[in-house]
C-alpha positions as CSV (number, residue, x, y, z in Angstrom):
1,M,21.1,60.3,26.6
2,K,19.0,58.2,28.9
3,L,17.2,55.1,27.9
4,G,13.9,53.9,29.3
5,S,12.5,56.9,31.2
6,A,10.5,54.5,33.3
7,F,13.6,54.0,35.3
8,L,14.4,57.7,35.3
9,I,11.2,58.8,36.8
10,A,10.3,55.8,39.0
11,L,11.4,57.7,42.1
12,F,9.0,60.5,41.3
13,T,6.0,58.6,40.1
14,A,6.1,56.3,43.1
15,A,6.0,59.4,45.3
16,I,2.9,60.9,43.8
17,G,0.7,59.5,46.5
18,L,0.3,62.8,48.4
19,P,-1.6,63.5,51.6
20,A,-5.3,62.9,52.0
21,L,-6.0,66.5,53.0
22,P,-9.2,68.5,52.4
23,E,-9.0,69.8,48.9
24,A,-5.4,68.6,48.6
25,K,-3.5,69.7,45.6
26,V,-0.2,68.4,44.2
27,F,1.5,71.0,42.0
28,E,-1.2,73.6,41.3
29,P,0.1,74.2,37.7
30,E,-1.1,76.7,35.2
31,T,-1.7,75.7,31.6
32,F,-2.5,77.2,28.2
33,T,-2.4,76.0,24.6
34,L,-0.7,77.7,21.7
35,A,-2.5,78.4,18.4
36,N,-0.6,75.5,16.8
37,G,-2.0,73.0,19.4
38,M,1.1,72.7,21.7
39,Q,0.1,72.5,25.3
40,V,2.2,74.5,27.8
41,V,2.2,73.7,31.5
42,L,3.9,75.7,34.2
43,V,4.7,75.0,37.9
44,T,5.9,78.1,39.5
45,D,8.5,77.7,42.3
46,T,10.3,80.9,43.3
47,R,12.6,79.4,46.0
48,A,15.6,79.3,43.7
49,P,16.4,81.2,40.5
50,V,16.3,78.0,38.4
51,V,13.9,76.5,35.8
52,N,13.5,73.0,34.4
53,H,12.4,73.1,30.7
54,M,11.1,69.9,29.2
55,V,9.6,69.0,25.8
56,W,7.7,65.8,25.6
57,Y,6.6,64.1,22.3
58,R,3.7,61.7,22.2
59,V,5.8,58.9,20.5
60,G,8.0,56.1,21.8
61,S,9.4,52.8,20.9
62,A,5.9,51.2,20.8
63,D,5.1,53.4,17.8
64,E,8.0,52.2,15.7
65,P,7.4,50.6,12.2
66,T,7.8,46.9,12.1
67,G,11.4,46.0,11.4
68,K,12.7,49.5,12.6
69,S,13.1,48.7,16.3
70,G,15.2,51.3,18.1
71,I,14.4,54.1,15.7
72,A,12.8,56.3,18.5
73,H,15.9,56.0,20.6
74,F,18.2,56.4,17.7
75,L,16.4,59.6,16.7
76,E,16.8,60.9,20.2
77,H,20.5,60.6,19.8
78,L,20.4,62.3,16.4
79,M,18.5,65.3,17.8
80,F,21.8,66.5,19.2
81,K,23.5,66.5,15.8
82,G,22.6,69.8,14.4
83,T,20.0,72.0,12.6
84,K,20.1,74.5,9.8
85,T,21.8,77.0,12.2
86,L,23.5,74.7,14.7
87,K,26.5,72.4,14.0
88,P,26.6,68.9,15.3
89,G,27.2,69.0,19.1
90,E,26.6,72.7,19.3
91,F,23.3,72.3,21.1
92,S,25.0,70.7,24.1
93,K,27.8,73.3,24.0
94,I,25.4,76.2,24.2
95,V,23.6,74.6,27.2
96,A,27.0,74.0,28.9
97,R,28.2,77.6,28.2
98,N,25.1,78.9,29.9
99,G,25.7,76.8,33.0
100,G,22.9,74.4,32.3
101,Q,22.4,70.6,32.4
102,E,20.6,68.6,29.7
103,N,19.7,65.2,28.6
104,A,17.0,63.2,26.9
105,F,15.2,59.9,27.3
106,T,13.1,57.4,25.3
107,S,10.3,55.4,26.7
108,Q,7.8,52.9,25.2
109,D,5.2,55.7,24.9
110,Y,7.0,59.0,24.8
111,T,10.3,60.8,24.1
112,G,11.5,63.7,26.2
113,Y,14.2,66.4,26.1
114,Y,15.1,68.7,29.0
115,Q,17.4,71.4,30.3
116,T,17.9,72.8,33.8
117,V,19.2,76.4,33.7
118,A,19.2,79.7,35.5
119,R,15.9,81.5,35.0
120,D,17.6,84.2,32.9
121,R,18.9,81.5,30.5
122,L,15.5,80.0,29.8
123,E,15.0,81.9,26.5
124,V,18.3,80.5,25.2
125,V,17.3,76.9,25.6
126,M,13.8,77.5,24.3
127,R,15.2,79.0,21.2
128,I,17.5,76.0,20.4
129,E,14.9,73.4,21.5
130,A,12.3,74.9,19.2
131,D,15.0,75.1,16.4
132,R,15.6,71.3,16.5
133,M,11.8,70.6,16.7
134,A,11.4,72.3,13.3
135,N,14.8,72.3,11.6
136,L,16.7,69.1,12.3
137,Q,19.4,68.2,9.8
138,I,21.1,64.9,9.7
139,I,24.4,64.3,8.0
140,E,25.1,60.8,6.7
141,R,28.4,60.4,8.6
142,E,26.7,61.4,11.8
143,V,24.2,58.6,11.3
144,I,26.8,56.0,10.8
145,A,28.8,57.2,13.8
146,E,25.8,57.4,16.1
147,R,24.4,54.1,15.0
148,D,27.7,52.6,16.2
149,V,27.3,54.5,19.5
150,V,23.8,53.0,20.0
151,L,25.1,49.5,19.2
152,E,27.9,49.9,21.8
153,E,25.4,51.3,24.3
154,R,23.3,48.1,23.7
155,R,26.4,45.9,24.2
156,S,27.4,47.6,27.5
157,R,23.9,48.0,28.9
158,V,22.2,44.8,27.7
159,D,24.5,42.2,26.2
160,N,27.2,42.4,28.9
161,R,24.7,42.2,31.8
162,A,22.9,39.0,32.5
163,S,20.0,40.7,34.4
164,A,19.4,43.0,31.4
165,R,19.5,40.1,28.9
166,L,16.9,38.3,31.0
167,A,14.7,41.4,31.4
168,E,14.7,41.8,27.6
169,Q,13.6,38.1,27.2
170,V,11.0,38.5,29.9
171,D,9.4,41.5,28.1
172,A,9.4,39.5,24.9
173,I,7.3,36.7,26.3
174,T,5.2,38.9,28.6
175,Y,3.4,40.4,25.6
176,F,2.1,38.3,22.8
177,A,1.1,41.2,20.5
178,Y,1.5,44.5,22.2
179,P,4.7,46.4,21.1
180,Y,6.0,46.6,24.7
181,R,7.5,43.3,23.8
182,V,10.2,45.0,21.7
183,P,13.2,46.5,23.5
184,I,13.4,50.3,23.6
185,I,17.0,50.2,22.4
186,G,16.0,47.9,19.6
187,W,17.1,44.5,18.4
188,P,20.7,44.7,17.2
189,D,20.2,43.4,13.7
190,E,17.5,46.0,13.1
191,V,19.4,48.8,14.7
192,S,22.4,48.1,12.5
193,R,20.2,48.7,9.4
194,L,18.7,52.0,10.5
195,T,19.3,54.8,8.0
196,R,19.2,58.5,7.7
197,D,15.9,58.3,5.8
198,D,14.4,56.1,8.6
199,A,15.3,58.8,11.2
200,L,14.0,61.7,9.1
201,D,10.8,59.8,8.3
202,F,10.2,59.2,12.0
203,Y,11.1,62.8,12.8
204,R,8.8,64.3,10.2
205,T,5.9,62.0,11.2
206,W,5.9,62.6,14.9
207,Y,7.9,65.7,15.9
208,A,5.3,68.4,15.5
209,P,4.2,71.0,18.1
210,N,0.7,69.7,18.2
211,N,2.2,66.3,19.2
212,A,4.3,67.8,22.0
213,V,3.9,69.2,25.4
214,L,6.1,71.9,27.0
215,V,6.4,71.7,30.8
216,V,8.4,74.4,32.7
217,A,8.9,74.2,36.4
218,G,10.7,76.8,38.5
219,D,11.2,80.5,39.0
220,I,9.0,82.0,36.3
221,S,5.4,83.3,36.0
222,A,2.9,82.5,33.3
223,D,2.9,86.1,32.2
224,A,6.7,85.8,31.5
225,L,6.5,82.3,30.0
226,R,3.6,82.8,27.6
227,P,5.3,85.3,25.2
228,L,8.5,83.2,25.1
229,A,6.5,80.1,24.3
230,E,4.5,81.9,21.6
231,K,7.7,83.4,20.1
232,Y,9.6,80.2,19.8
233,Y,7.2,77.2,19.7
234,G,4.1,79.1,18.5
235,A,5.9,80.0,15.3
236,I,6.2,76.4,14.3
237,P,3.3,75.3,12.1
238,A,1.1,72.4,13.2
239,R,1.2,69.2,11.0
240,A,-1.0,66.3,10.6
241,V,0.1,63.5,13.0
242,P,-1.2,59.9,12.5
243,K,-3.1,58.0,15.1
244,R,-1.2,55.6,17.3
245,P,-2.7,52.2,16.5
246,R,-1.9,49.7,19.2
247,P,-2.9,46.0,18.9
248,A,-5.0,44.4,21.6
249,E,-3.2,42.0,23.7
250,P,-4.8,38.5,23.3
251,P,-5.9,36.5,26.3
252,H,-3.2,34.8,28.3
253,L,-4.3,31.3,29.1
254,T,-1.2,29.7,30.7
255,A,1.6,30.7,33.0
256,R,5.1,31.1,31.5
257,R,8.5,30.5,33.0
258,I,11.9,31.6,31.8
259,S,15.4,31.4,33.3
260,L,18.9,32.5,32.5
261,A,22.1,31.2,33.9
262,D,25.4,33.1,33.7
263,P,28.7,32.7,35.5
264,Q,28.8,36.4,36.3
265,V,25.6,36.3,38.4
266,G,26.6,37.1,41.9
267,Q,23.2,36.5,43.6
268,P,20.4,34.5,42.1
269,S,17.0,36.2,42.0
270,L,13.4,35.5,41.2
271,G,10.7,37.6,39.5
272,R,7.0,37.2,39.0
273,R,4.9,39.6,36.9
274,Y,1.2,39.8,36.0
275,L,-0.5,41.9,33.3
276,A,-2.5,44.7,35.0
277,P,-4.7,47.6,34.2
278,G,-3.4,51.2,34.5
279,Y,-4.6,54.7,34.7
280,V,-5.8,54.7,31.1
281,H,-5.8,51.0,30.1
282,G,-8.1,48.1,31.0
283,E,-10.1,48.1,34.3
284,T,-8.8,51.5,35.3
285,R,-10.8,51.4,38.6
286,H,-8.2,49.0,39.9
287,A,-5.2,51.4,39.4
288,Y,-5.3,53.2,42.7
289,P,-6.1,50.1,44.8
290,L,-3.2,48.4,43.1
291,Q,-0.9,51.2,44.1
292,V,-2.0,50.8,47.7
293,L,-1.5,47.0,47.4
294,S,2.0,47.4,46.1
295,E,2.8,49.7,49.0
296,I,1.4,47.1,51.5
297,L,3.3,44.2,50.0
298,G,6.6,45.9,48.9
299,G,6.9,49.4,50.4
300,G,10.2,49.0,52.1
301,T,11.4,47.2,55.2
302,T,8.1,47.5,57.0
303,S,6.1,45.9,54.1
304,R,4.4,42.5,54.5
305,L,6.7,40.6,52.2
306,Y,9.9,42.0,53.6
307,R,8.8,41.4,57.2
308,K,7.7,37.8,56.5
309,L,10.3,36.5,54.1
310,V,13.4,38.5,55.1
311,V,13.0,39.4,58.8
312,E,10.9,36.6,60.2
313,D,11.6,33.5,58.1
314,R,15.0,34.5,56.7
315,I,14.3,32.8,53.4
316,A,15.3,35.8,51.5
317,I,17.7,38.8,51.7
318,S,15.3,41.0,49.7
319,A,11.7,40.7,48.7
320,G,9.0,43.0,47.6
321,A,6.4,44.1,45.1
322,W,6.1,46.8,42.4
323,Y,3.4,48.2,40.1
324,G,3.3,50.7,37.2
325,A,0.1,52.5,36.2
326,D,1.3,55.2,33.8
327,G,1.6,53.6,30.4
328,I,-0.8,53.7,27.5
329,G,-0.9,49.9,27.2
330,P,-1.2,46.8,29.5
331,Q,0.7,47.5,32.7
332,L,2.4,45.1,35.1
333,F,2.2,44.2,38.8
334,G,5.2,42.3,40.0
335,F,7.1,40.6,42.8
336,Y,10.8,40.0,43.4
337,L,12.8,37.9,45.7
338,T,16.5,37.1,46.3
339,P,16.9,33.9,48.3
340,S,19.3,33.9,51.2
341,Q,22.5,31.8,50.8
342,E,21.1,29.1,53.1
343,R,18.0,28.7,51.0
344,S,17.4,27.4,47.5
345,M,15.6,29.2,44.7
346,A,12.8,26.6,45.0
347,E,12.3,27.4,48.7
348,G,12.2,31.1,48.0
349,E,9.6,30.6,45.2
350,A,7.5,28.4,47.4
351,A,7.5,31.0,50.2
352,L,6.5,33.7,47.8
353,D,3.8,31.5,46.3
354,A,2.4,31.0,49.8
355,E,2.3,34.7,50.5
356,I,0.4,35.3,47.2
357,V,-2.1,32.6,48.1
358,K,-2.6,34.2,51.5
359,I,-3.2,37.6,49.9
360,L,-5.9,36.1,47.6
361,A,-7.5,34.1,50.4
362,D,-7.4,36.5,53.3
363,G,-6.9,39.9,51.7
364,V,-5.4,42.9,53.3
365,T,-6.5,44.6,56.5
366,A,-7.9,48.0,57.3
367,D,-4.8,48.7,59.4
368,E,-2.5,47.8,56.5
369,V,-4.4,50.1,54.1
370,A,-4.2,53.0,56.6
371,R,-0.5,52.5,57.2
372,A,0.2,52.2,53.5
373,K,-1.4,55.5,52.8
374,K,0.6,57.1,55.7
375,R,3.8,55.8,54.2
376,M,2.9,57.1,50.8
377,L,2.4,60.5,52.3
378,A,5.8,60.3,54.0
379,E,7.6,59.4,50.8
380,A,5.9,62.2,48.9
381,V,6.2,65.1,51.3
382,F,9.3,66.5,49.5
383,V,8.3,65.8,45.9
384,R,7.7,69.5,45.1
385,D,11.1,70.5,46.5
386,S,12.7,69.1,43.4
387,V,12.9,71.4,40.4
388,T,12.7,68.4,38.0
389,A,10.0,66.2,39.7
390,P,7.0,68.4,38.8
391,A,7.9,68.6,35.2
392,R,8.5,64.9,34.9
393,I,5.3,63.8,36.6
394,L,3.0,66.2,34.8
395,G,4.7,65.6,31.4
396,Q,4.4,61.9,31.6
397,A,0.8,62.0,32.8
398,I,-0.3,64.3,29.9
399,V,1.5,62.5,27.1
400,N,0.1,59.2,28.3
401,G,-3.5,60.4,28.2
402,R,-4.2,61.8,31.6
403,T,-5.0,65.3,32.6
404,I,-3.7,67.9,35.0
405,A,-6.9,67.4,36.9
406,D,-6.1,63.7,37.3
407,V,-2.7,64.5,38.8
408,E,-4.1,67.1,41.1
409,A,-6.9,64.7,42.3
410,W,-4.4,62.0,43.2
411,P,-4.6,62.6,47.0
412,D,-8.4,62.5,47.0
413,R,-8.5,59.4,44.9
414,V,-6.0,57.5,47.0
415,A,-7.9,58.6,50.2
416,E,-11.0,57.0,48.8
417,V,-9.5,53.6,48.3
418,T,-11.1,50.9,50.5
419,V,-10.0,47.6,51.8
420,A,-12.6,45.9,49.6
421,E,-11.2,47.7,46.5
422,V,-7.6,46.6,47.3
423,N,-8.7,43.0,47.7
424,D,-10.8,43.0,44.6
425,A,-7.9,44.4,42.6
426,A,-5.6,41.7,43.9
427,R,-8.0,39.0,42.9
428,A,-8.5,40.5,39.5
429,V,-4.8,40.7,38.7
430,L,-2.9,38.0,40.6
431,I,-4.0,35.1,38.4
432,L,-1.3,32.5,37.9
433,E,-2.3,31.8,34.2
434,H,-1.6,35.5,33.5
435,S,1.9,35.4,35.0
436,V,5.5,35.2,33.9
437,T,8.0,33.8,36.3
438,S,11.7,34.5,35.7
439,Q,14.9,33.2,37.4
440,L,18.4,34.6,37.2
441,L,20.8,31.9,38.2
442,R,24.5,31.5,38.7
443,K,25.9,29.2,36.1
444,G,28.0,26.5,37.6
445,G,27.1,27.7,41.1
């Protein structure tokens, strides 16, 4: 199972900036809704006899009860442990016997399960996926064993990696109240106390067809998909699902700094992040300009920061910017820098600060905006060639509150971004008092 789908889909969501063509479309999907409220989305691609089948639930780690951190991810693991008709582990064996690949992922805002199979095996995976949506059974010994698996996963992915430990601490101080401050995998003491009842309560609360989205991409038509969806998912009764109350993030009035030193750190690095709006949170008008700004500042070896700090001044061996717009809550705009061996961390940070000051004072140029859009087109030209990318992009957008029309309008909205909008967005977000600066250092180095 995969943790933190933001990492899983970053390659795809970054590539969604498609060409500014007249009436440009992205995936041209078809959609319908079952009688129980489950939305079904289809992207037909007949180039290969393969389909990607994904079920997305509108629930993630940010929806966990207080004191139960990690339960969303823990339940993801337990979803492979059997139903009334499937023994523990049998789900994965069936997928493998039918030549398919499968996995799952947990994010702050959603949980997803997917299989990639030959088109004539789609009904098989739909049948067993619908079965575990409605009929999950959890045996106590499986809970104990899988809880140990999750704790070991945490030790290997977080506790044994200095960069991951720092990232967890940075998240915790980035948000004062918003639940993004809690790690997706959970705090170890809370995970160690998770029970069978905790998992079943979470499952019964959120895993309902009217709280899920089915996305299928590949070699199948809507006429063929609809009866299968109605047969397997449409037979599951809708249930009342609670609202997802999220606390407002209070104002940030002072910059924060954090550092971690570890003897295993091979190369020190610096990070700087700012709270930012997204597609559905805050000043949403800034989302598209911020994506263009991120491309200008951090879009590869031709970006402003790389050219200045790495190529010209040789202060750093890597430098760039990043931005995420997709989540339900407060999003982030960030910078990163790895100083060269001849330069200190202080010199690297001073150089980055100078570039940020320059952005705020002078802004970006029309030529930079035009070239950024051209690069975004080049990166996205093959996005539909992947059998998994359409399902991932559309699924994430829908469960996070966007519509198919929003995704399809992406090229036009990016094409409309102006220099003034990019500069306004930069000045609205890059406020030092709203920032967190982190340093990963070599202990004893």
